[in-house]
LUMLO-531903 format. One record per residue: residue number from 1; z, x, y of N, C-alpha, C in turn. Coordinates in nm, 4 decimals, decimal comma, always signed. Layout:
BEGIN
[NUM; [Z; X; Y]; [Z; X; Y]; [Z; X; Y]];
...
//
This chain:
BEGIN
[1; [+2,5432; +1,7871; +9,4243]; [+2,6130; +1,7217; +9,3150]; [+2,5250; +1,6108; +9,2568]];
[2; [+2,4307; +1,6445; +9,1755]; [+2,3526; +1,5433; +9,1065]; [+2,4298; +1,5064; +8,9796]];
[3; [+2,4502; +1,3777; +8,9602]; [+2,5398; +1,3289; +8,8548]; [+2,4672; +1,3019; +8,7230]];
[4; [+2,5441; +1,3049; +8,6149]; [+2,4949; +1,2620; +8,4839]; [+2,5075; +1,1095; +8,4815]];
[5; [+2,3958; +1,0412; +8,4888]; [+2,3984; +0,8955; +8,5014]; [+2,4711; +0,8263; +8,3867]];
[6; [+2,4692; +0,8848; +8,2667]; [+2,5339; +0,8216; +8,1517]; [+2,6853; +0,8101; +8,1679]];
[7; [+2,7420; +0,8904; +8,2573]; [+2,8856; +0,8882; +8,2816]; [+2,9244; +0,7966; +8,3975]];
[8; [+2,8264; +0,7456; +8,4693]; [+2,8541; +0,6629; +8,5875]; [+2,8867; +0,5190; +8,5491]];
[9; [+2,9966; +0,4697; +8,6010]; [+3,0375; +0,3312; +8,5763]; [+2,9332; +0,2331; +8,6302]];
[10; [+2,8702; +0,2660; +8,7439]; [+2,7684; +0,1750; +8,7988]; [+2,6491; +0,1619; +8,7055]];
[11; [+2,6130; +0,2705; +8,6381]; [+2,5021; +0,2642; +8,5429]; [+2,5424; +0,1806; +8,4221]];
[12; [+2,6652; +0,2022; +8,3722]; [+2,7134; +0,1262; +8,2569]; [+2,7224; -0,0229; +8,2886]];
[13; [+2,7778; -0,0555; +8,4043]; [+2,7918; -0,1971; +8,4406]; [+2,6568; -0,2623; +8,4677]];
[14; [+2,5634; -0,1866; +8,5227]; [+2,4310; -0,2443; +8,5478]; [+2,3566; -0,2706; +8,4168]];
[15; [+2,3834; -0,1914; +8,3142]; [+2,3247; -0,2184; +8,1820]; [+2,3826; -0,3470; +8,1232]];
[16; [+2,5108; -0,3675; +8,1416]; [+2,5736; -0,4926; +8,0956]; [+2,5144; -0,6109; +8,1712]];
[17; [+2,4882; -0,5916; +8,3003]; [+2,4261; -0,6974; +8,3803]; [+2,2874; -0,7320; +8,3265]];
[18; [+2,2128; -0,6320; +8,2825]; [+2,0804; -0,6575; +8,2233]; [+2,0948; -0,7510; +8,1035]];
[19; [+2,1888; -0,7194; +8,0152]; [+2,2091; -0,8036; +7,8969]; [+2,2528; -0,9441; +7,9369]];
[20; [+2,3372; -0,9536; +8,0361]; [+2,3842; -1,0847; +8,0821]; [+2,2680; -1,1691; +8,1346]];
[21; [+2,1835; -1,1081; +8,2143]; [+2,0693; -1,1824; +8,2694]; [+1,9719; -1,2209; +8,1584]];
[22; [+1,9450; -1,1294; +8,0666]; [+1,8522; -1,1592; +7,9580]; [+1,9067; -1,2654; +7,8615]];
[23; [+2,0300; -1,2471; +7,8159]; [+2,0807; -1,3299; +7,7064]; [+2,1601; -1,4524; +7,7493]];
[24; [+2,2145; -1,4518; +7,8694]; [+2,2934; -1,5662; +7,9126]; [+2,2244; -1,6478; +8,0217]];
[25; [+2,1164; -1,5950; +8,0741]; [+2,0513; -1,6612; +8,1867]; [+1,9083; -1,7009; +8,1531]];
[26; [+1,8227; -1,6037; +8,1390]; [+1,6801; -1,6296; +8,1165]; [+1,6573; -1,7058; +7,9865]];
[27; [+1,7394; -1,6788; +7,8888]; [+1,7274; -1,7454; +7,7590]; [+1,7286; -1,8980; +7,7724]];
[28; [+1,7964; -1,9468; +7,8738]; [+1,8089; -2,0915; +7,8934]; [+1,7035; -2,1515; +7,9860]];
[29; [+1,6137; -2,0699; +8,0374]; [+1,5088; -2,1195; +8,1256]; [+1,4043; -2,1966; +8,0455]];
[30; [+1,3358; -2,2896; +8,1099]; [+1,2255; -2,3579; +8,0407]; [+1,1133; -2,2588; +8,0082]];
[31; [+1,0424; -2,2843; +7,9015]; [+0,9350; -2,1932; +7,8597]; [+0,8255; -2,1819; +7,9658]];
[32; [+0,8123; -2,2818; +8,0497]; [+0,7116; -2,2764; +8,1561]; [+0,7423; -2,1675; +8,2589]];
[33; [+0,8635; -2,1144; +8,2568]; [+0,9039; -2,0103; +8,3512]; [+0,8891; -1,8696; +8,2948]];
[34; [+0,8305; -1,8576; +8,1777]; [+0,8181; -1,7273; +8,1115]; [+0,7522; -1,6227; +8,2011]];
[35; [+0,6507; -1,6621; +8,2759]; [+0,5782; -1,5670; +8,3605]; [+0,6093; -1,5858; +8,5081]];
[36; [+0,7032; -1,6710; +8,5388]; [+0,7411; -1,6957; +8,6774]; [+0,8706; -1,6257; +8,7127]];
[37; [+0,9702; -1,7066; +8,7395]; [+1,1000; -1,6554; +8,7817]; [+1,1640; -1,5661; +8,6756]];
[38; [+1,1463; -1,5980; +8,5486]; [+1,2016; -1,5148; +8,4408]; [+1,1510; -1,3715; +8,4514]];
[39; [+1,0232; -1,3583; +8,4718]; [+0,9616; -1,2264; +8,4819]; [+1,0159; -1,1498; +8,6028]];
[40; [+1,0308; -1,2187; +8,7143]; [+1,0838; -1,1560; +8,8358]; [+1,2279; -1,1102; +8,8153]];
[41; [+1,3074; -1,1938; +8,7505]; [+1,4468; -1,1592; +8,7226]; [+1,4553; -1,0351; +8,6341]];
[42; [+1,3714; -1,0303; +8,5320]; [+1,3719; -0,9153; +8,4414]; [+1,3385; -0,7870; +8,5165]];
[43; [+1,2352; -0,7922; +8,5988]; [+1,1960; -0,6729; +8,6741]; [+1,3079; -0,6269; +8,7675]];
[44; [+1,3698; -0,7212; +8,8373]; [+1,4750; -0,6852; +8,9332]; [+1,5966; -0,6256; +8,8635]];
[45; [+1,6424; -0,6907; +8,7563]; [+1,7647; -0,6436; +8,6907]; [+1,7437; -0,5110; +8,6183]];
[46; [+1,6270; -0,4909; +8,5595]; [+1,5985; -0,3643; +8,4911]; [+1,5850; -0,2502; +8,5913]];
[47; [+1,5428; -0,2820; +8,7102]; [+1,5260; -0,1814; +8,8142]; [+1,6583; -0,1149; +8,8531]];
[48; [+1,7687; -0,1857; +8,8387]; [+1,8973; -0,1327; +8,8850]; [+1,9400; -0,0091; +8,8046]];
[49; [+1,9637; -0,0197; +8,6730]; [+2,0041; +0,1017; +8,6010]; [+1,8925; +0,2068; +8,5967]];
[50; [+1,7679; +0,1609; +8,5998]; [+1,6557; +0,2555; +8,5967]; [+1,6540; +0,3436; +8,7212]];
[51; [+1,6763; +0,2846; +8,8375]; [+1,6766; +0,3635; +8,9611]; [+1,8004; +0,4509; +8,9736]];
[52; [+1,9126; +0,4042; +8,9221]; [+2,0323; +0,4894; +8,9202]; [+2,0041; +0,6133; +8,8356]];
[53; [+1,9467; +0,5928; +8,7185]; [+1,9145; +0,7047; +8,6292]; [+1,8102; +0,7968; +8,6914]];
[54; [+1,7065; +0,7396; +8,7477]; [+1,6014; +0,8225; +8,8073]; [+1,6551; +0,9049; +8,9231]];
[55; [+1,7389; +0,8446; +9,0047]; [+1,7985; +0,9181; +9,1158]; [+1,8815; +1,0360; +9,0682]];
[56; [+1,9543; +1,0153; +8,9601]; [+2,0366; +1,1236; +8,9050]; [+1,9501; +1,2354; +8,8488]];
[57; [+1,8287; +1,2038; +8,8136]; [+1,7374; +1,3047; +8,7609]; [+1,6679; +1,3854; +8,8687]];
[58; [+1,6898; +1,3498; +8,9926]; [+1,6306; +1,4249; +9,1044]; [+1,7197; +1,5431; +9,1394]];
[59; [+1,6679; +1,6312; +9,2217]; [+1,7378; +1,7574; +9,2473]; [+1,8359; +1,7558; +9,3640]];
[60; [+1,8335; +1,6526; +9,4447]; [+1,9203; +1,6549; +9,5626]; [+1,9982; +1,5253; +9,5763]];
[61; [+2,1096; +1,5355; +9,6466]; [+2,1887; +1,4159; +9,6763]; [+2,1109; +1,3191; +9,7649]];
[62; [+2,0258; +1,3738; +9,8505]; [+1,9440; +1,2888; +9,9376]; [+1,8505; +1,2018; +9,8530]];
[63; [+1,7872; +1,2618; +9,7531]; [+1,6993; +1,1856; +9,6627]; [+1,7794; +1,0827; +9,5847]];
[64; [+1,8957; +1,1248; +9,5341]; [+1,9809; +1,0319; +9,4601]; [+2,0196; +0,9134; +9,5472]];
[65; [+2,0585; +0,9394; +9,6707]; [+2,0977; +0,8321; +9,7617]; [+1,9821; +0,7355; +9,7862]];
[66; [+1,8614; +0,7892; +9,7969]; [+1,7436; +0,7040; +9,8182]; [+1,7210; +0,6106; +9,6995]];
[67; [+1,7363; +0,6615; +9,5782]; [+1,7199; +0,5769; +9,4596]; [+1,8344; +0,4769; +9,4455]];
[68; [+1,9521; +0,5147; +9,4922]; [+2,0627; +0,4189; +9,4943]; [+2,0330; +0,3064; +9,5933]];
[69; [+1,9670; +0,3406; +9,7045]; [+1,9228; +0,2371; +9,7995]; [+1,8265; +0,1393; +9,7325]];
[70; [+1,7357; +0,1928; +9,6529]; [+1,6389; +0,1085; +9,5819]; [+1,7119; +0,0185; +9,4827]];
[71; [+1,8087; +0,0745; +9,4095]; [+1,8873; -0,0056; +9,3152]; [+1,9615; -0,1158; +9,3885]];
[72; [+2,0163; -0,0829; +9,5037]; [+2,0867; -0,1818; +9,5845]; [+1,9912; -0,2925; +9,6306]];
[73; [+1,8713; -0,2547; +9,6692]; [+1,7706; -0,3528; +9,7078]; [+1,7335; -0,4438; +9,5922]];
[74; [+1,7252; -0,3871; +9,4730]; [+1,6955; -0,4678; +9,3540]; [+1,8084; -0,5666; +9,3259]];
[75; [+1,9317; -0,5262; +9,3523]; [+2,0440; -0,6187; +9,3362]; [+2,0340; -0,7348; +9,4346]];
[76; [+1,9928; -0,7065; +9,5572]; [+1,9739; -0,8140; +9,6564]; [+1,8630; -0,9085; +9,6122]];
[77; [+1,7559; -0,8521; +9,5599]; [+1,6461; -0,9327; +9,5065]; [+1,6963; -1,0194; +9,3912]];
[78; [+1,7734; -0,9602; +9,3025]; [+1,8304; -1,0330; +9,1892]; [+1,9194; -1,1468; +9,2373]];
[79; [+2,0029; -1,1208; +9,3368]; [+2,0903; -1,2251; +9,3908]; [+2,0093; -1,3446; +9,4412]];
[80; [+1,9021; -1,3159; +9,5119]; [+1,8162; -1,4234; +9,5635]; [+1,7545; -1,5030; +9,4497]];
[81; [+1,7052; -1,4344; +9,3491]; [+1,6409; -1,5018; +9,2365]; [+1,7411; -1,5844; +9,1562]];
[82; [+1,8631; -1,5362; +9,1442]; [+1,9677; -1,6113; +9,0747]; [+2,0000; -1,7389; +9,1527]];
[83; [+2,0083; -1,7283; +9,2840]; [+2,0323; -1,8477; +9,3669]; [+1,9175; -1,9473; +9,3533]];
[84; [+1,7945; -1,8959; +9,3502]; [+1,6786; -1,9837; +9,3331]; [+1,6813; -2,0524; +9,1966]];
[85; [+1,7205; -1,9780; +9,0934]; [+1,7299; -2,0366; +8,9593]; [+1,8324; -2,1504; +8,9588]];
[86; [+1,9398; -2,1326; +9,0325]; [+2,0395; -2,2386; +9,0441]; [+1,9837; -2,3567; +9,1227]];
[87; [+1,9133; -2,3275; +9,2313]; [+1,8507; -2,4338; +9,3123]; [+1,7552; -2,5179; +9,2285]];
[88; [+1,6846; -2,4515; +9,1375]; [+1,5856; -2,5196; +9,0539]; [+1,6469; -2,5815; +8,9282]];
[89; [+1,7799; -2,5708; +8,9174]; [+1,8554; -2,6290; +8,8048]; [+1,8265; -2,5604; +8,6720]];
[90; [+1,7830; -2,4325; +8,6777]; [+1,7632; -2,3537; +8,5560]; [+1,8911; -2,2832; +8,5154]];
[91; [+1,9877; -2,2804; +8,6070]; [+2,1074; -2,2001; +8,5895]; [+2,2271; -2,2756; +8,6455]];
[92; [+2,3359; -2,2769; +8,5712]; [+2,4569; -2,3459; +8,6181]; [+2,5202; -2,2686; +8,7339]];
[93; [+2,5949; -2,3387; +8,8148]; [+2,6654; -2,2751; +8,9257]; [+2,7664; -2,1740; +8,8733]];
[94; [+2,8288; -2,2044; +8,7617]; [+2,9259; -2,1125; +8,7013]; [+2,8590; -1,9804; +8,6620]];
[95; [+2,7442; -1,9893; +8,5960]; [+2,6713; -1,8691; +8,5565]; [+2,6224; -1,7939; +8,6794]];
[96; [+2,5737; -1,8664; +8,7781]; [+2,5279; -1,8039; +8,9019]; [+2,6415; -1,7256; +8,9664]];
[97; [+2,7575; -1,7890; +8,9805]; [+2,8717; -1,7234; +9,0442]; [+2,9150; -1,5983; +8,9691]];
[98; [+2,9126; -1,6052; +8,8373]; [+2,9501; -1,4909; +8,7546]; [+2,8574; -1,3722; +8,7800]];
[99; [+2,7278; -1,3987; +8,7823]; [+2,6306; -1,2915; +8,8057]; [+2,6413; -1,2396; +8,9480]];
[100; [+2,6531; -1,3298; +9,0453]; [+2,6638; -1,2863; +9,1843]; [+2,7875; -1,2012; +9,2071]];
[101; [+2,8985; -1,2381; +9,1454]; [+3,0203; -1,1581; +9,1587]; [+2,9993; -1,0172; +9,1041]];
[102; [+2,9310; -1,0075; +8,9915]; [+2,9061; -0,8752; +8,9336]; [+2,8092; -0,7951; +9,0200]];
[103; [+2,7067; -0,8582; +9,0744]; [+2,6135; -0,7838; +9,1604]; [+2,6861; -0,7317; +9,2844]];
[104; [+2,7758; -0,8108; +9,3381]; [+2,8528; -0,7674; +9,4556]; [+2,9384; -0,6459; +9,4205]];
[105; [+3,0026; -0,6485; +9,3042]; [+3,0854; -0,5355; +9,2627]; [+3,0008; -0,4093; +9,2429]];
[106; [+2,8854; -0,4239; +9,1813]; [+2,7980; -0,3083; +9,1590]; [+2,7467; -0,2551; +9,2925]];
[107; [+2,7121; -0,3439; +9,3844]; [+2,6661; -0,3003; +9,5172]; [+2,7748; -0,2213; +9,5890]];
[108; [+2,8994; -0,2668; +9,5798]; [+3,0108; -0,1944; +9,6419]; [+3,0263; -0,0562; +9,5787]];
[109; [+3,0101; -0,0501; +9,4483]; [+3,0214; +0,0779; +9,3787]; [+2,9091; +0,1733; +9,4217]];
[110; [+2,7896; +0,1201; +9,4390]; [+2,6769; +0,2027; +9,4836]; [+2,7053; +0,2597; +9,6221]];
[111; [+2,7502; +0,1750; +9,7131]; [+2,7803; +0,2211; +9,8491]; [+2,8912; +0,3267; +9,8467]];
[112; [+2,9930; +0,3029; +9,7658]; [+3,1003; +0,4016; +9,7530]; [+3,0491; +0,5346; +9,7007]];
[113; [+2,9620; +0,5282; +9,6012]; [+2,9038; +0,6501; +9,5455]; [+2,8199; +0,7217; +9,6501]];
[114; [+2,7415; +0,6453; +9,7251]; [+2,6605; +0,7062; +9,8315]; [+2,7490; +0,7752; +9,9345]];
[115; [+2,8629; +0,7153; +9,9659]; [+2,9540; +0,7774; +10,0624]; [+3,0068; +0,9112; +10,0126]];
[116; [+3,0294; +0,9224; +9,8810]; [+3,0769; +1,0506; +9,8276]; [+2,9666; +1,1552; +9,8316]];
[117; [+2,8424; +1,1117; +9,8257]; [+2,7311; +1,2059; +9,8300]; [+2,7151; +1,2683; +9,9696]];
[118; [+2,7593; +1,1965; +10,0716]; [+2,7438; +1,2433; +10,2097]; [+2,8473; +1,3480; +10,2470]];
[119; [+2,9552; +1,3554; +10,1706]; [+3,0614; +1,4520; +10,2054]; [+3,0430; +1,5856; +10,1384]];
//
């Protein structure tokens, strides 16, 4: 059961997360962070929907599950970077909490999807 990624709620929500990180988070960082934490955040958040899509393009559920693992790892990386941005006062606690809550929801959805692949 290889899925059409465009129909997956996790792919749709992860795309919204990309926009949130780009337009509500990184936009407010100091320009000195353009090649630092901003760049890392962009790579991590873009990796999530990209790996979901790539996994769906593979031929087996095992491959899909592996790419979902990678997407989940990117979410963990993103969570760490968001916390660091808050520690460095680049990001408000409110914005941090909003993003972290969404990453947690997407991670739960990924795990749930992986569980359906095993059956």
